[in-house]
N, C-alpha and C positions, 0 to 999 in steps of 0.2 A: 870183275869182268862181266860184260852182258847185261849192263843197265842195272846194276845193283844199288847205286846211288845216283840220283838225278835231281837237277834244279828245274822247277816249272815256274815260269812267269805267271802271275795271277793278278787280275784287276777286276773281277766280277762280270767280264763281258762274255758273250757266247763263244767267242773264239778261246778265251782263257779256259772256259769251263770245258770246252771240247779237248783242249790239250792236256789238262789235268785228268779228265775222265779216261781219255785214251791211255795215258801213262799209268794211271792206277789199274786199267785192265791187264796190263802186261805184268804186274807184280803178282807173285805167288809165296811170298815168305816174309815173316816179320824181321828177317835180318836185311831185308831191302828198305831203302829210304827214300821218301820223296820230301824235298825241301821246297815248300810253296813260298815264293818270294815276290813281294811287291815293292818296286822302287819309286821313290817320290823325291821331288825336288821343291824347296821352299820357293815360291813365287818371287820374282825379283821385286815385284811391286810391294810385297809384303816387307821385304828387307828395307825398302826405301821409305816406308810410311813413318811419318813423324811421331805417331803414337805406337808404342811397342805392341806387338801382337803376340799374345801366349798361344802357342801352338800345342801345349800340353794336353788340354781336353780333346782337341781334334785328332792328335796323334794316338791317344788312347783309344778313341772310337775306331780310328782306322785299323789299329792293331787287332781290336776285337772283331772287326768285320773280316779281316783276313784269316783269322783263326778259327772263325765260325762259318760264316756265309760262303767266303770265297773258296774254302777248301772242301766244301760239301759234295762236289763231283767225284772226290775220292773215297766217299763213304763206302764201307764194304770192303776195301782193299786190305789184304793182310799185311801189307808193308807199313812201316812206321811212317807218319806223316806229321811234318811240323809246318807252322805258318810264320813268317817273319816279315817285318817291314824294315827296309834299309833306306837311309837317306842318301840317295844317289840317283841319277837318271836310270831309267829301267835297264838298259842294256849293261850298264856299269854294275848296277846292283847284282844282276844275275851273274855276271862273269865274277865279281868279288866273292859271292857265296860259293860258286862252283869250284873256285881255286881253294878257298878255305876248307871246303868239305871233301876235296879231291873227287868231285862228281865225275861220272862217267859221260854225261851229256846234259845239255841245257835244252829244255823242250818249251816251245811257245806256240801259241795259236795264231792263226792269220785269217783275216776276213777281208776279201776283196770287195770293195763297195762301189768302186768307179771304173770307167773304162781305163783310166791310167793304172790304178792299183791292180786290176786284173792282169796287166802285163808287165808290171815292174814292181818288186817288193820295196815296201818303204818302212819307216819307223824302226821300232825295236828289232824286228826280224833282220831287217837289212844290216843294221848295225853289228848285230851278233855275227852274221855271215862274214862280215869283213874284218872282225876285231877278236872273236872269241878263239882262245887257243885250245878250246875243247870242242868235240863234236856238238853240233846244234841240230836239233830235230824240229821240223816245222810241220804243225798239224793243220793243214788247209781245210777248205770247206768239204772235200770229199772224204775227210777222214771218217772212218767207221769206229765208233767207240765200243770196241770189242777186243778180246784177246787175239793176237796174231795167230792165224792157223793154216795160211796158204803157203806163202813163199816170200823170200826177200830177193829183189833185183839189185844188182850191183852195176852202175854204169862205169864202164872201164874204158880209159882213152889210150894208156900206154901200159905195157906189161909191168915195168918197174913201179908205177904207182898203183896198178891194180892189186898188187900183193898187199900193200897196206890197207885198201878198202875191203878186199875180200876177208882178210883176217879179222877186221873189225866186224864185218857182217856175220862171219862164223861164230864170234864170241857172243853175238846176240842170237843167232839161230840155233846153235847146238843145244842150250838148255830148254828150248821150246820145240826141238824136233822138226826144224823148218828146213826145207830145201833151199839152196842159195844158187842163183842163177847169174853168171857174169855175162852182161851184154856189151858187146862192142859194136859200134856203128861206124860203118865205112861211108864216108860223104864224098859223092862224086864231085870233082871240080869242073863246073861247066865249061870253062875255057879250054881245059886240057881234052875233055871229051869231044869238043867241036873239031879240034884239029887232029887229035890222035885218039881214035875210038879205043875205049877201055872195056876189057873183059870183066865186068863186074862179078861175075860168077867165080872166076879165078881169084879176084882180089878178096872176095868173101871167104874163099877156101883157104887162103893164105892167112888171113886174119884169124879164122877159126883154129887153125893148127898152131899159131903163135900163142893164142891164149889157152889153148888144151895144155901147151907146155908149161904155161904159168900155173894152171891148176895142178899138174902133175907135181911141180916143185912144192907147192903148198902141201900137197899130200905127203910129200917126203918129209917136210919140215915139222909137220904137226900131224896128230891123229884125228882125222876128219871123221864125225860121227853122223853126219847128214849127207844127203845128196848134193853133190857140187858139180855144176855143170856150166858149159858156156854156150853163147849164141851169138852169131854174127849177123848183122843186118846191114842193109844198104839204104842210104837216104839221109834226111835231115836228122841230126843227132836229138835235137829237142823233140821232134815229132816221133821218131822211133822209140826213144826212152819213155815218153808219155804213154805211147801205145803198150808198151811192155808193162806198165804198171797196172793195167786193167786187171782186177781180180786180185793184185798182190797186196802184201801187207806193209811193205816198206822198200823205199827206193834209197839206195846209198850212192852218193856222188862226192867227188873231192873238190877242195877248194885251195887255190894258192894265194888267198887274200890279196887280189888285185887292187882292191878298192871298189867304192861304189860307181865312180865315173868309168873306170876300166871296164867294169863288168857291164854297164850300161852300152858303151860304145862297141864292145866285142859281141854283145848278145850272149852273154854267159849263161851256160847250162845251169850253173849253180844258182843264179838268181831267177831263172825262169821256170824250172821244173816244179818248184814248190807251189807255183800258181796253176800249173796244169795237170799234175800228177793225180792219179785216182787214188792216192794213199799218202801217209806222211813221208816226208823227205828227210833223210839225215845227211847232213853235210859235214864231211870229215876234213879237218885241215891237214894239209901236207906237211906244214912248217912244224 
């Protein structure tokens, strides 16, 4: 529990170094494990070449690179670190190792380099969000490579799903003595407010009461050893959650695995917060 065993995607890039360095900074025991994984696929052109291509020397060099240079950001961590190369597309390789090692999470870095990528996740991170049966932590450009020391924010939509997210956050927070804040955002519907004025103060108060009841239930079900509180906000969920991450260590949100197209069309919080948050984002699957 609490990130004892994690799989980190590595490829020698600044984003990869950031993800591995951040994860290494959270470890404090040799009983914890970081599995640094690089997935590769044999180029289709190689397979179709008339002259056989021996990949053995290239693969040996790649394995040495992973186990030496690419795990260097984890130097100094007390955790056990191993590097491995898997013949599979990156997302598939990470999921495969996470399942085999019963990992608590998969961690990847993300670097937005274009107008498009700053608004929509792509590549390995996106595939993991839509397919991984295990939590995925995305370390974006704002990630601070240092031990978590402030608080964990949990984006809560509904009381029943909030319990799952808050328990996961507490498992991470309690060994580190970090407070957990459940943030629920009430989004006004413009067309309703036009015809039927809405008292947003009353709506926020009702939401706050509903989630305080959730927190009380969690305190009944388990011994909570850190500060656990809730906060209700009004406005755009994406804007308010992003604002809540200022100075925070980690944002936790849930995912229903809608698929890339569904998330794109719906403006999914899951797909957009990793691009805008001021800290790493942990996406927890509900399935």
